[in-house]
Predicted model as a PDB file, atoms N, CA, C, CB and O in Angstrom, pLDDT in the B-factor column:
MODEL        1                                                                  
ATOM      1  N   UNK A   1     -13.706  -5.324  -0.732  1.00 72.00           N  
ATOM      2  CA  UNK A   1     -14.378  -6.275  -1.589  1.00 72.00           C  
ATOM      3  C   UNK A   1     -15.518  -5.619  -2.362  1.00 72.00           C  
ATOM      4  CB  UNK A   1     -14.899  -7.437  -0.768  1.00 72.00           C  
ATOM      5  O   UNK A   1     -16.195  -6.274  -3.154  1.00 72.00           O  
ATOM      6  N   UNK A   2     -15.725  -4.337  -2.131  1.00 85.00           N  
ATOM      7  CA  UNK A   2     -16.760  -3.599  -2.859  1.00 85.00           C  
ATOM      8  C   UNK A   2     -16.118  -2.507  -3.700  1.00 85.00           C  
ATOM      9  CB  UNK A   2     -17.796  -2.991  -1.884  1.00 85.00           C  
ATOM     10  O   UNK A   2     -14.994  -2.089  -3.424  1.00 85.00           O  
ATOM     11  N   UNK A   3     -16.822  -2.047  -4.718  1.00 87.00           N  
ATOM     12  CA  UNK A   3     -16.281  -0.934  -5.513  1.00 87.00           C  
ATOM     13  C   UNK A   3     -16.012   0.285  -4.629  1.00 87.00           C  
ATOM     14  CB  UNK A   3     -17.258  -0.557  -6.654  1.00 87.00           C  
ATOM     15  O   UNK A   3     -16.723   0.533  -3.655  1.00 87.00           O  
ATOM     16  N   UNK A   4     -14.986   1.029  -4.982  1.00 87.00           N  
ATOM     17  CA  UNK A   4     -14.588   2.198  -4.208  1.00 87.00           C  
ATOM     18  C   UNK A   4     -15.509   3.389  -4.431  1.00 87.00           C  
ATOM     19  CB  UNK A   4     -13.174   2.582  -4.552  1.00 87.00           C  
ATOM     20  O   UNK A   4     -15.573   4.284  -3.589  1.00 87.00           O  
ATOM     21  N   UNK A   5     -16.223   3.414  -5.552  1.00 93.00           N  
ATOM     22  CA  UNK A   5     -17.060   4.568  -5.866  1.00 93.00           C  
ATOM     23  C   UNK A   5     -16.346   5.574  -6.758  1.00 93.00           C  
ATOM     24  CB  UNK A   5     -17.506   5.244  -4.592  1.00 93.00           C  
ATOM     25  O   UNK A   5     -16.923   6.598  -7.122  1.00 93.00           O  
ATOM     26  N   UNK A   6     -15.098   5.293  -7.111  1.00 94.00           N  
ATOM     27  CA  UNK A   6     -14.320   6.115  -8.037  1.00 94.00           C  
ATOM     28  C   UNK A   6     -13.258   5.202  -8.649  1.00 94.00           C  
ATOM     29  CB  UNK A   6     -13.666   7.372  -7.310  1.00 94.00           C  
ATOM     30  O   UNK A   6     -12.971   4.127  -8.122  1.00 94.00           O  
ATOM     31  N   UNK A   7     -12.692   5.635  -9.741  1.00 95.00           N  
ATOM     32  CA  UNK A   7     -11.648   4.859 -10.391  1.00 95.00           C  
ATOM     33  C   UNK A   7     -10.295   5.183  -9.758  1.00 95.00           C  
ATOM     34  CB  UNK A   7     -11.623   5.140 -11.910  1.00 95.00           C  
ATOM     35  O   UNK A   7     -10.030   6.344  -9.448  1.00 95.00           O  
ATOM     36  N   UNK A   8      -9.447   4.195  -9.563  1.00 95.00           N  
ATOM     37  CA  UNK A   8      -8.133   4.457  -8.968  1.00 95.00           C  
ATOM     38  C   UNK A   8      -7.360   5.544  -9.713  1.00 95.00           C  
ATOM     39  CB  UNK A   8      -7.314   3.180  -8.941  1.00 95.00           C  
ATOM     40  O   UNK A   8      -6.612   6.306  -9.101  1.00 95.00           O  
ATOM     41  N   UNK A   9      -7.538   5.616 -11.019  1.00 97.00           N  
ATOM     42  CA  UNK A   9      -6.844   6.604 -11.837  1.00 97.00           C  
ATOM     43  C   UNK A   9      -7.236   8.032 -11.486  1.00 97.00           C  
ATOM     44  CB  UNK A   9      -7.119   6.348 -13.294  1.00 97.00           C  
ATOM     45  O   UNK A   9      -6.525   8.974 -11.835  1.00 97.00           O  
ATOM     46  N   UNK A  10      -8.353   8.197 -10.804  1.00 97.00           N  
ATOM     47  CA  UNK A  10      -8.852   9.520 -10.425  1.00 97.00           C  
ATOM     48  C   UNK A  10      -8.286  10.006  -9.097  1.00 97.00           C  
ATOM     49  CB  UNK A  10     -10.358   9.499 -10.351  1.00 97.00           C  
ATOM     50  O   UNK A  10      -8.582  11.125  -8.678  1.00 97.00           O  
ATOM     51  N   UNK A  11      -7.489   9.197  -8.436  1.00 96.00           N  
ATOM     52  CA  UNK A  11      -6.931   9.555  -7.140  1.00 96.00           C  
ATOM     53  C   UNK A  11      -5.939  10.706  -7.315  1.00 96.00           C  
ATOM     54  CB  UNK A  11      -6.245   8.330  -6.475  1.00 96.00           C  
ATOM     55  O   UNK A  11      -4.962  10.590  -8.054  1.00 96.00           O  
ATOM     56  N   UNK A  12      -6.202  11.805  -6.631  1.00 94.00           N  
ATOM     57  CA  UNK A  12      -5.392  13.011  -6.811  1.00 94.00           C  
ATOM     58  C   UNK A  12      -4.297  13.167  -5.764  1.00 94.00           C  
ATOM     59  CB  UNK A  12      -6.277  14.222  -6.783  1.00 94.00           C  
ATOM     60  O   UNK A  12      -3.386  13.973  -5.951  1.00 94.00           O  
ATOM     61  N   UNK A  13      -4.360  12.433  -4.690  1.00 94.00           N  
ATOM     62  CA  UNK A  13      -3.374  12.572  -3.618  1.00 94.00           C  
ATOM     63  C   UNK A  13      -2.328  11.473  -3.712  1.00 94.00           C  
ATOM     64  CB  UNK A  13      -4.059  12.536  -2.243  1.00 94.00           C  
ATOM     65  O   UNK A  13      -2.549  10.441  -4.345  1.00 94.00           O  
ATOM     66  N   UNK A  14      -1.191  11.704  -3.079  1.00 94.00           N  
ATOM     67  CA  UNK A  14      -0.163  10.675  -3.020  1.00 94.00           C  
ATOM     68  C   UNK A  14      -0.656   9.523  -2.152  1.00 94.00           C  
ATOM     69  CB  UNK A  14       1.168  11.250  -2.470  1.00 94.00           C  
ATOM     70  O   UNK A  14      -1.282   9.740  -1.115  1.00 94.00           O  
ATOM     71  N   UNK A  15      -0.371   8.309  -2.580  1.00 95.00           N  
ATOM     72  CA  UNK A  15      -0.778   7.107  -1.852  1.00 95.00           C  
ATOM     73  C   UNK A  15       0.458   6.277  -1.557  1.00 95.00           C  
ATOM     74  CB  UNK A  15      -1.824   6.279  -2.661  1.00 95.00           C  
ATOM     75  O   UNK A  15       1.270   6.018  -2.446  1.00 95.00           O  
ATOM     76  N   UNK A  16       0.599   5.862  -0.305  1.00 95.00           N  
ATOM     77  CA  UNK A  16       1.662   4.935   0.071  1.00 95.00           C  
ATOM     78  C   UNK A  16       1.023   3.566   0.227  1.00 95.00           C  
ATOM     79  CB  UNK A  16       2.395   5.385   1.394  1.00 95.00           C  
ATOM     80  O   UNK A  16       0.156   3.380   1.081  1.00 95.00           O  
ATOM     81  N   UNK A  17       1.437   2.619  -0.580  1.00 96.00           N  
ATOM     82  CA  UNK A  17       0.873   1.271  -0.581  1.00 96.00           C  
ATOM     83  C   UNK A  17       1.916   0.316  -0.031  1.00 96.00           C  
ATOM     84  CB  UNK A  17       0.421   0.842  -2.012  1.00 96.00           C  
ATOM     85  O   UNK A  17       3.066   0.321  -0.472  1.00 96.00           O  
ATOM     86  N   UNK A  18       1.519  -0.498   0.926  1.00 96.00           N  
ATOM     87  CA  UNK A  18       2.414  -1.483   1.528  1.00 96.00           C  
ATOM     88  C   UNK A  18       1.796  -2.853   1.311  1.00 96.00           C  
ATOM     89  CB  UNK A  18       2.652  -1.197   3.057  1.00 96.00           C  
ATOM     90  O   UNK A  18       0.600  -3.041   1.535  1.00 96.00           O  
ATOM     91  N   UNK A  19       2.610  -3.817   0.874  1.00 96.00           N  
ATOM     92  CA  UNK A  19       2.107  -5.157   0.582  1.00 96.00           C  
ATOM     93  C   UNK A  19       3.150  -6.182   0.992  1.00 96.00           C  
ATOM     94  CB  UNK A  19       1.753  -5.306  -0.920  1.00 96.00           C  
ATOM     95  O   UNK A  19       4.323  -6.081   0.634  1.00 96.00           O  
ATOM     96  N   UNK A  20       2.695  -7.172   1.752  1.00 95.00           N  
ATOM     97  CA  UNK A  20       3.565  -8.286   2.110  1.00 95.00           C  
ATOM     98  C   UNK A  20       3.353  -9.436   1.145  1.00 95.00           C  
ATOM     99  CB  UNK A  20       3.308  -8.743   3.556  1.00 95.00           C  
ATOM    100  O   UNK A  20       2.218  -9.713   0.756  1.00 95.00           O  
ATOM    101  N   UNK A  21       4.423 -10.108   0.754  1.00 92.00           N  
ATOM    102  CA  UNK A  21       4.282 -11.179  -0.232  1.00 92.00           C  
ATOM    103  C   UNK A  21       3.623 -12.436   0.330  1.00 92.00           C  
ATOM    104  CB  UNK A  21       5.631 -11.533  -0.788  1.00 92.00           C  
ATOM    105  O   UNK A  21       3.271 -13.338  -0.429  1.00 92.00           O  
ATOM    106  N   UNK A  22       3.452 -12.506   1.652  1.00 95.00           N  
ATOM    107  CA  UNK A  22       2.748 -13.632   2.266  1.00 95.00           C  
ATOM    108  C   UNK A  22       1.297 -13.289   2.609  1.00 95.00           C  
ATOM    109  CB  UNK A  22       3.481 -14.079   3.521  1.00 95.00           C  
ATOM    110  O   UNK A  22       0.649 -14.030   3.349  1.00 95.00           O  
ATOM    111  N   UNK A  23       0.789 -12.195   2.091  1.00 95.00           N  
ATOM    112  CA  UNK A  23      -0.594 -11.762   2.357  1.00 95.00           C  
ATOM    113  C   UNK A  23      -1.565 -12.777   1.770  1.00 95.00           C  
ATOM    114  CB  UNK A  23      -0.864 -10.342   1.762  1.00 95.00           C  
ATOM    115  O   UNK A  23      -1.563 -13.023   0.563  1.00 95.00           O  
ATOM    116  N   UNK A  24      -2.391 -13.363   2.622  1.00 94.00           N  
ATOM    117  CA  UNK A  24      -3.378 -14.347   2.198  1.00 94.00           C  
ATOM    118  C   UNK A  24      -4.745 -13.712   1.915  1.00 94.00           C  
ATOM    119  CB  UNK A  24      -3.519 -15.423   3.259  1.00 94.00           C  
ATOM    120  O   UNK A  24      -5.668 -14.400   1.477  1.00 94.00           O  
ATOM    121  N   UNK A  25      -4.876 -12.412   2.161  1.00 93.00           N  
ATOM    122  CA  UNK A  25      -6.146 -11.713   1.969  1.00 93.00           C  
ATOM    123  C   UNK A  25      -6.176 -10.904   0.684  1.00 93.00           C  
ATOM    124  CB  UNK A  25      -6.418 -10.806   3.140  1.00 93.00           C  
ATOM    125  O   UNK A  25      -7.200 -10.851   0.003  1.00 93.00           O  
ATOM    126  N   UNK A  26      -5.057 -10.274   0.353  1.00 92.00           N  
ATOM    127  CA  UNK A  26      -4.964  -9.452  -0.860  1.00 92.00           C  
ATOM    128  C   UNK A  26      -3.808  -9.989  -1.698  1.00 92.00           C  
ATOM    129  CB  UNK A  26      -4.755  -7.925  -0.513  1.00 92.00           C  
ATOM    130  O   UNK A  26      -2.650  -9.854  -1.302  1.00 92.00           O  
ATOM    131  N   UNK A  27      -4.098 -10.590  -2.841  1.00 93.00           N  
ATOM    132  CA  UNK A  27      -3.023 -11.117  -3.680  1.00 93.00           C  
ATOM    133  C   UNK A  27      -2.100 -10.007  -4.175  1.00 93.00           C  
ATOM    134  CB  UNK A  27      -3.606 -11.875  -4.867  1.00 93.00           C  
ATOM    135  O   UNK A  27      -2.537  -8.877  -4.392  1.00 93.00           O  
ATOM    136  N   UNK A  28      -0.839 -10.332  -4.349  1.00 94.00           N  
ATOM    137  CA  UNK A  28       0.142  -9.346  -4.809  1.00 94.00           C  
ATOM    138  C   UNK A  28      -0.280  -8.709  -6.127  1.00 94.00           C  
ATOM    139  CB  UNK A  28       1.513  -9.998  -4.965  1.00 94.00           C  
ATOM    140  O   UNK A  28      -0.059  -7.516  -6.335  1.00 94.00           O  
ATOM    141  N   UNK A  29      -0.883  -9.488  -7.019  1.00 95.00           N  
ATOM    142  CA  UNK A  29      -1.285  -8.938  -8.316  1.00 95.00           C  
ATOM    143  C   UNK A  29      -2.296  -7.811  -8.163  1.00 95.00           C  
ATOM    144  CB  UNK A  29      -1.867 -10.035  -9.196  1.00 95.00           C  
ATOM    145  O   UNK A  29      -2.325  -6.895  -8.985  1.00 95.00           O  
ATOM    146  N   UNK A  30      -3.125  -7.863  -7.127  1.00 94.00           N  
ATOM    147  CA  UNK A  30      -4.084  -6.783  -6.866  1.00 94.00           C  
ATOM    148  C   UNK A  30      -3.330  -5.533  -6.422  1.00 94.00           C  
ATOM    149  CB  UNK A  30      -5.125  -7.209  -5.785  1.00 94.00           C  
ATOM    150  O   UNK A  30      -3.606  -4.434  -6.905  1.00 94.00           O  
ATOM    151  N   UNK A  31      -2.386  -5.696  -5.511  1.00 95.00           N  
ATOM    152  CA  UNK A  31      -1.583  -4.555  -5.057  1.00 95.00           C  
ATOM    153  C   UNK A  31      -0.767  -3.977  -6.210  1.00 95.00           C  
ATOM    154  CB  UNK A  31      -0.649  -4.975  -3.903  1.00 95.00           C  
ATOM    155  O   UNK A  31      -0.633  -2.758  -6.317  1.00 95.00           O  
ATOM    156  N   UNK A  32      -0.227  -4.820  -7.061  1.00 96.00           N  
ATOM    157  CA  UNK A  32       0.533  -4.341  -8.215  1.00 96.00           C  
ATOM    158  C   UNK A  32      -0.356  -3.549  -9.167  1.00 96.00           C  
ATOM    159  CB  UNK A  32       1.179  -5.516  -8.954  1.00 96.00           C  
ATOM    160  O   UNK A  32       0.072  -2.545  -9.737  1.00 96.00           O  
ATOM    161  N   UNK A  33      -1.600  -4.008  -9.336  1.00 96.00           N  
ATOM    162  CA  UNK A  33      -2.541  -3.272 -10.188  1.00 96.00           C  
ATOM    163  C   UNK A  33      -2.751  -1.856  -9.635  1.00 96.00           C  
ATOM    164  CB  UNK A  33      -3.903  -4.027 -10.284  1.00 96.00           C  
ATOM    165  O   UNK A  33      -2.638  -0.876 -10.372  1.00 96.00           O  
ATOM    166  N   UNK A  34      -3.055  -1.757  -8.344  1.00 96.00           N  
ATOM    167  CA  UNK A  34      -3.282  -0.440  -7.745  1.00 96.00           C  
ATOM    168  C   UNK A  34      -2.019   0.414  -7.774  1.00 96.00           C  
ATOM    169  CB  UNK A  34      -3.774  -0.591  -6.306  1.00 96.00           C  
ATOM    170  O   UNK A  34      -2.093   1.630  -7.952  1.00 96.00           O  
ATOM    171  N   UNK A  35      -0.875  -0.210  -7.601  1.00 97.00           N  
ATOM    172  CA  UNK A  35       0.389   0.538  -7.634  1.00 97.00           C  
ATOM    173  C   UNK A  35       0.601   1.206  -8.990  1.00 97.00           C  
ATOM    174  CB  UNK A  35       1.570  -0.392  -7.320  1.00 97.00           C  
ATOM    175  O   UNK A  35       1.176   2.292  -9.061  1.00 97.00           O  
ATOM    176  N   UNK A  36       0.150   0.577 -10.049  1.00 97.00           N  
ATOM    177  CA  UNK A  36       0.299   1.177 -11.373  1.00 97.00           C  
ATOM    178  C   UNK A  36      -0.898   2.041 -11.762  1.00 97.00           C  
ATOM    179  CB  UNK A  36       0.501   0.094 -12.408  1.00 97.00           C  
ATOM    180  O   UNK A  36      -0.749   2.986 -12.537  1.00 97.00           O  
ATOM    181  N   UNK A  37      -2.070   1.733 -11.240  1.00 97.00           N  
ATOM    182  CA  UNK A  37      -3.284   2.469 -11.617  1.00 97.00           C  
ATOM    183  C   UNK A  37      -3.399   3.815 -10.905  1.00 97.00           C  
ATOM    184  CB  UNK A  37      -4.513   1.631 -11.313  1.00 97.00           C  
ATOM    185  O   UNK A  37      -3.936   4.768 -11.471  1.00 97.00           O  
ATOM    186  N   UNK A  38      -2.908   3.903  -9.685  1.00 97.00           N  
ATOM    187  CA  UNK A  38      -2.988   5.151  -8.920  1.00 97.00           C  
ATOM    188  C   UNK A  38      -1.802   6.026  -9.316  1.00 97.00           C  
ATOM    189  CB  UNK A  38      -2.996   4.877  -7.369  1.00 97.00           C  
ATOM    190  O   UNK A  38      -0.653   5.630  -9.125  1.00 97.00           O  
ATOM    191  N   UNK A  39      -2.068   7.209  -9.864  1.00 97.00           N  
ATOM    192  CA  UNK A  39      -1.003   8.044 -10.431  1.00 97.00           C  
ATOM    193  C   UNK A  39       0.154   8.359  -9.487  1.00 97.00           C  
ATOM    194  CB  UNK A  39      -1.587   9.316 -10.896  1.00 97.00           C  
ATOM    195  O   UNK A  39       1.311   8.268  -9.898  1.00 97.00           O  
ATOM    196  N   UNK A  40      -0.113   8.718  -8.268  1.00 96.00           N  
ATOM    197  CA  UNK A  40       0.949   9.129  -7.334  1.00 96.00           C  
ATOM    198  C   UNK A  40       1.118   8.093  -6.230  1.00 96.00           C  
ATOM    199  CB  UNK A  40       0.631  10.514  -6.718  1.00 96.00           C  
ATOM    200  O   UNK A  40       1.139   8.422  -5.044  1.00 96.00           O  
ATOM    201  N   UNK A  41       1.238   6.839  -6.643  1.00 97.00           N  
ATOM    202  CA  UNK A  41       1.370   5.741  -5.688  1.00 97.00           C  
ATOM    203  C   UNK A  41       2.831   5.363  -5.511  1.00 97.00           C  
ATOM    204  CB  UNK A  41       0.557   4.521  -6.146  1.00 97.00           C  
ATOM    205  O   UNK A  41       3.558   5.156  -6.482  1.00 97.00           O  
ATOM    206  N   UNK A  42       3.244   5.277  -4.260  1.00 96.00           N  
ATOM    207  CA  UNK A  42       4.569   4.759  -3.920  1.00 96.00           C  
ATOM    208  C   UNK A  42       4.356   3.406  -3.250  1.00 96.00           C  
ATOM    209  CB  UNK A  42       5.371   5.754  -2.981  1.00 96.00           C  
ATOM    210  O   UNK A  42       3.897   3.334  -2.110  1.00 96.00           O  
ATOM    211  N   UNK A  43       4.685   2.358  -3.954  1.00 96.00           N  
ATOM    212  CA  UNK A  43       4.436   1.007  -3.460  1.00 96.00           C  
ATOM    213  C   UNK A  43       5.693   0.419  -2.826  1.00 96.00           C  
ATOM    214  CB  UNK A  43       3.945   0.103  -4.599  1.00 96.00           C  
ATOM    215  O   UNK A  43       6.804   0.578  -3.331  1.00 96.00           O  
ATOM    216  N   UNK A  44       5.482  -0.263  -1.708  1.00 95.00           N  
ATOM    217  CA  UNK A  44       6.545  -0.986  -1.022  1.00 95.00           C  
ATOM    218  C   UNK A  44       6.089  -2.423  -0.871  1.00 95.00           C  
ATOM    219  CB  UNK A  44       6.884  -0.344   0.369  1.00 95.00           C  
ATOM    220  O   UNK A  44       5.073  -2.692  -0.230  1.00 95.00           O  
ATOM    221  N   UNK A  45       6.831  -3.347  -1.456  1.00 96.00           N  
ATOM    222  CA  UNK A  45       6.521  -4.773  -1.372  1.00 96.00           C  
ATOM    223  C   UNK A  45       7.567  -5.422  -0.483  1.00 96.00           C  
ATOM    224  CB  UNK A  45       6.488  -5.444  -2.791  1.00 96.00           C  
ATOM    225  O   UNK A  45       8.767  -5.274  -0.712  1.00 96.00           O  
ATOM    226  N   UNK A  46       7.109  -6.138   0.529  1.00 94.00           N  
ATOM    227  CA  UNK A  46       8.019  -6.695   1.532  1.00 94.00           C  
ATOM    228  C   UNK A  46       7.937  -8.215   1.577  1.00 94.00           C  
ATOM    229  CB  UNK A  46       7.705  -6.117   2.910  1.00 94.00           C  
ATOM    230  O   UNK A  46       6.854  -8.788   1.699  1.00 94.00           O  
ATOM    231  N   UNK A  47       9.086  -8.856   1.478  1.00 93.00           N  
ATOM    232  CA  UNK A  47       9.162 -10.308   1.571  1.00 93.00           C  
ATOM    233  C   UNK A  47       8.866 -10.763   2.992  1.00 93.00           C  
ATOM    234  CB  UNK A  47      10.544 -10.808   1.126  1.00 93.00           C  
ATOM    235  O   UNK A  47       9.257 -10.116   3.964  1.00 93.00           O  
ATOM    236  N   UNK A  48       8.175 -11.876   3.094  1.00 93.00           N  
ATOM    237  CA  UNK A  48       7.948 -12.515   4.386  1.00 93.00           C  
ATOM    238  C   UNK A  48       6.897 -11.880   5.265  1.00 93.00           C  
ATOM    239  CB  UNK A  48       9.192 -12.544   5.120  1.00 93.00           C  
ATOM    240  O   UNK A  48       6.738 -12.287   6.416  1.00 93.00           O  
ATOM    241  N   UNK A  49       6.172 -10.894   4.761  1.00 94.00           N  
ATOM    242  CA  UNK A  49       5.136 -10.243   5.569  1.00 94.00           C  
ATOM    243  C   UNK A  49       3.749 -10.623   5.057  1.00 94.00           C  
ATOM    244  CB  UNK A  49       5.312  -8.707   5.549  1.00 94.00           C  
ATOM    245  O   UNK A  49       3.536 -10.792   3.857  1.00 94.00           O  
ATOM    246  N   UNK A  50       2.822 -10.752   5.988  1.00 93.00           N  
ATOM    247  CA  UNK A  50       1.439 -11.064   5.657  1.00 93.00           C  
ATOM    248  C   UNK A  50       0.547  -9.854   5.857  1.00 93.00           C  
ATOM    249  CB  UNK A  50       0.938 -12.228   6.497  1.00 93.00           C  
ATOM    250  O   UNK A  50       1.024  -8.746   6.100  1.00 93.00           O  
ATOM    251  N   UNK A  51      -0.746 -10.080   5.752  1.00 92.00           N  
ATOM    252  CA  UNK A  51      -1.723  -9.001   5.831  1.00 92.00           C  
ATOM    253  C   UNK A  51      -1.659  -8.280   7.181  1.00 92.00           C  
ATOM    254  CB  UNK A  51      -3.130  -9.550   5.598  1.00 92.00           C  
ATOM    255  O   UNK A  51      -1.745  -7.053   7.236  1.00 92.00           O  
ATOM    256  N   UNK A  52      -1.508  -9.035   8.254  1.00 92.00           N  
ATOM    257  CA  UNK A  52      -1.495  -8.432   9.590  1.00 92.00           C  
ATOM    258  C   UNK A  52      -0.082  -8.270  10.146  1.00 92.00           C  
ATOM    259  CB  UNK A  52      -2.320  -9.273  10.543  1.00 92.00           C  
ATOM    260  O   UNK A  52       0.184  -7.327  10.891  1.00 92.00           O  
ATOM    261  N   UNK A  53       0.819  -9.176   9.792  1.00 93.00           N  
ATOM    262  CA  UNK A  53       2.185  -9.062  10.317  1.00 93.00           C  
ATOM    263  C   UNK A  53       2.880  -7.820   9.783  1.00 93.00           C  
ATOM    264  CB  UNK A  53       3.001 -10.305   9.961  1.00 93.00           C  
ATOM    265  O   UNK A  53       3.796  -7.300  10.420  1.00 93.00           O  
ATOM    266  N   UNK A  54       2.457  -7.343   8.632  1.00 92.00           N  
ATOM    267  CA  UNK A  54       3.068  -6.154   8.037  1.00 92.00           C  
ATOM    268  C   UNK A  54       3.009  -4.976   9.004  1.00 92.00           C  
ATOM    269  CB  UNK A  54       2.367  -5.793   6.715  1.00 92.00           C  
ATOM    270  O   UNK A  54       4.027  -4.332   9.259  1.00 92.00           O  
ATOM    271  N   UNK A  55       1.843  -4.695   9.536  1.00 90.00           N  
ATOM    272  CA  UNK A  55       1.709  -3.556  10.453  1.00 90.00           C  
ATOM    273  C   UNK A  55       2.359  -3.875  11.805  1.00 90.00           C  
ATOM    274  CB  UNK A  55       0.213  -3.188  10.649  1.00 90.00           C  
ATOM    275  O   UNK A  55       2.900  -2.980  12.455  1.00 90.00           O  
ATOM    276  N   UNK A  56       2.311  -5.120  12.225  1.00 92.00           N  
ATOM    277  CA  UNK A  56       2.931  -5.479  13.500  1.00 92.00           C  
ATOM    278  C   UNK A  56       4.451  -5.374  13.449  1.00 92.00           C  
ATOM    279  CB  UNK A  56       2.529  -6.886  13.896  1.00 92.00           C  
ATOM    280  O   UNK A  56       5.072  -4.868  14.383  1.00 92.00           O  
ATOM    281  N   UNK A  57       5.044  -5.847  12.369  1.00 92.00           N  
ATOM    282  CA  UNK A  57       6.494  -5.913  12.255  1.00 92.00           C  
ATOM    283  C   UNK A  57       7.128  -4.658  11.653  1.00 92.00           C  
ATOM    284  CB  UNK A  57       6.869  -7.096  11.430  1.00 92.00           C  
ATOM    285  O   UNK A  57       8.304  -4.380  11.891  1.00 92.00           O  
ATOM    286  N   UNK A  58       6.359  -3.907  10.880  1.00 92.00           N  
ATOM    287  CA  UNK A  58       6.922  -2.771  10.137  1.00 92.00           C  
ATOM    288  C   UNK A  58       6.290  -1.433  10.510  1.00 92.00           C  
ATOM    289  CB  UNK A  58       6.756  -3.000   8.655  1.00 92.00           C  
ATOM    290  O   UNK A  58       6.414  -0.465   9.760  1.00 92.00           O  
ATOM    291  N   UNK A  59       5.622  -1.365  11.646  1.00 93.00           N  
ATOM    292  CA  UNK A  59       4.913  -0.140  12.044  1.00 93.00           C  
ATOM    293  C   UNK A  59       5.844   1.073  12.054  1.00 93.00           C  
ATOM    294  CB  UNK A  59       4.282  -0.320  13.431  1.00 93.00           C  
ATOM    295  O   UNK A  59       5.470   2.132  11.549  1.00 93.00           O  
ATOM    296  N   UNK A  60       7.024   0.944  12.607  1.00 93.00           N  
ATOM    297  CA  UNK A  60       7.947   2.078  12.688  1.00 93.00           C  
ATOM    298  C   UNK A  60       8.355   2.549  11.289  1.00 93.00           C  
ATOM    299  CB  UNK A  60       9.197   1.695  13.507  1.00 93.00           C  
ATOM    300  O   UNK A  60       8.407   3.752  11.030  1.00 93.00           O  
ATOM    301  N   UNK A  61       8.638   1.625  10.409  1.00 91.00           N  
ATOM    302  CA  UNK A  61       9.015   1.955   9.036  1.00 91.00           C  
ATOM    303  C   UNK A  61       7.851   2.642   8.303  1.00 91.00           C  
ATOM    304  CB  UNK A  61       9.451   0.680   8.276  1.00 91.00           C  
ATOM    305  O   UNK A  61       8.058   3.607   7.568  1.00 91.00           O  
ATOM    306  N   UNK A  62       6.644   2.141   8.508  1.00 92.00           N  
ATOM    307  CA  UNK A  62       5.459   2.718   7.858  1.00 92.00           C  
ATOM    308  C   UNK A  62       5.194   4.125   8.381  1.00 92.00           C  
ATOM    309  CB  UNK A  62       4.221   1.825   8.089  1.00 92.00           C  
ATOM    310  O   UNK A  62       4.940   5.037   7.594  1.00 92.00           O  
ATOM    311  N   UNK A  63       5.250   4.312   9.695  1.00 93.00           N  
ATOM    312  CA  UNK A  63       5.013   5.616  10.280  1.00 93.00           C  
ATOM    313  C   UNK A  63       6.075   6.611   9.800  1.00 93.00           C  
ATOM    314  CB  UNK A  63       5.007   5.524  11.816  1.00 93.00           C  
ATOM    315  O   UNK A  63       5.753   7.758   9.490  1.00 93.00           O  
ATOM    316  N   UNK A  64       7.316   6.186   9.738  1.00 93.00           N  
ATOM    317  CA  UNK A  64       8.388   7.062   9.245  1.00 93.00           C  
ATOM    318  C   UNK A  64       8.111   7.508   7.795  1.00 93.00           C  
ATOM    319  CB  UNK A  64       9.758   6.333   9.330  1.00 93.00           C  
ATOM    320  O   UNK A  64       8.324   8.668   7.444  1.00 93.00           O  
ATOM    321  N   UNK A  65       7.643   6.585   6.979  1.00 91.00           N  
ATOM    322  CA  UNK A  65       7.321   6.931   5.586  1.00 91.00           C  
ATOM    323  C   UNK A  65       6.154   7.900   5.525  1.00 91.00           C  
ATOM    324  CB  UNK A  65       6.996   5.668   4.772  1.00 91.00           C  
ATOM    325  O   UNK A  65       6.161   8.827   4.716  1.00 91.00           O  
ATOM    326  N   UNK A  66       5.156   7.700   6.365  1.00 90.00           N  
ATOM    327  CA  UNK A  66       4.002   8.608   6.402  1.00 90.00           C  
ATOM    328  C   UNK A  66       4.414  10.003   6.860  1.00 90.00           C  
ATOM    329  CB  UNK A  66       2.911   8.052   7.334  1.00 90.00           C  
ATOM    330  O   UNK A  66       3.984  11.005   6.289  1.00 90.00           O  
ATOM    331  N   UNK A  67       5.246  10.057   7.886  1.00 92.00           N  
ATOM    332  CA  UNK A  67       5.722  11.355   8.391  1.00 92.00           C  
ATOM    333  C   UNK A  67       6.537  12.053   7.310  1.00 92.00           C  
ATOM    334  CB  UNK A  67       6.574  11.176   9.685  1.00 92.00           C  
ATOM    335  O   UNK A  67       6.382  13.256   7.098  1.00 92.00           O  
ATOM    336  N   UNK A  68       7.390  11.323   6.634  1.00 88.00           N  
ATOM    337  CA  UNK A  68       8.191  11.901   5.556  1.00 88.00           C  
ATOM    338  C   UNK A  68       7.331  12.399   4.415  1.00 88.00           C  
ATOM    339  CB  UNK A  68       9.183  10.888   5.039  1.00 88.00           C  
ATOM    340  O   UNK A  68       7.590  13.468   3.862  1.00 88.00           O  
ATOM    341  N   UNK A  69       6.308  11.636   4.053  1.00 88.00           N  
ATOM    342  CA  UNK A  69       5.419  12.039   2.963  1.00 88.00           C  
ATOM    343  C   UNK A  69       4.613  13.276   3.338  1.00 88.00           C  
ATOM    344  CB  UNK A  69       4.474  10.891   2.592  1.00 88.00           C  
ATOM    345  O   UNK A  69       4.256  14.079   2.476  1.00 88.00           O  
ATOM    346  N   UNK A  70       4.330  13.424   4.629  1.00 86.00           N  
ATOM    347  CA  UNK A  70       3.565  14.572   5.095  1.00 86.00           C  
ATOM    348  C   UNK A  70       4.453  15.813   5.268  1.00 86.00           C  
ATOM    349  CB  UNK A  70       2.871  14.235   6.413  1.00 86.00           C  
ATOM    350  O   UNK A  70       3.957  16.918   5.489  1.00 86.00           O  
ATOM    351  N   UNK A  71       5.761  15.613   5.164  1.00 83.00           N  
ATOM    352  CA  UNK A  71       6.697  16.727   5.305  1.00 83.00           C  
ATOM    353  C   UNK A  71       6.876  17.202   6.726  1.00 83.00           C  
ATOM    354  CB  UNK A  71       6.249  17.863   4.473  1.00 83.00           C  
ATOM    355  O   UNK A  71       7.198  18.365   6.967  1.00 83.00           O  
ATOM    356  N   UNK A  72       6.667  16.302   7.663  1.00 74.00           N  
ATOM    357  CA  UNK A  72       6.807  16.676   9.091  1.00 74.00           C  
ATOM    358  C   UNK A  72       8.204  16.428   9.593  1.00 74.00           C  
ATOM    359  CB  UNK A  72       5.816  15.900   9.956  1.00 74.00           C  
ATOM    360  O   UNK A  72       8.496  16.684  10.761  1.00 74.00           O  
TER     361      UNK A  72                                                      
ENDMDL                                                                          
END                                                                             
């Protein structure tokens, strides 16, 4: 809810963004903005997931994506 201290466009590393369409804390339009503003962003939008259920229900999928992105 506060400024990041840098512009998203300045992000130099790859970013994996996960967003559930039932998220009541972060609107999808905000996630879509960051997905396009961050140069190396790979966004995953999931139906039926909320802000907290996303990590509870999709932890294995998220970890697999992180491991793959890290080249491990």
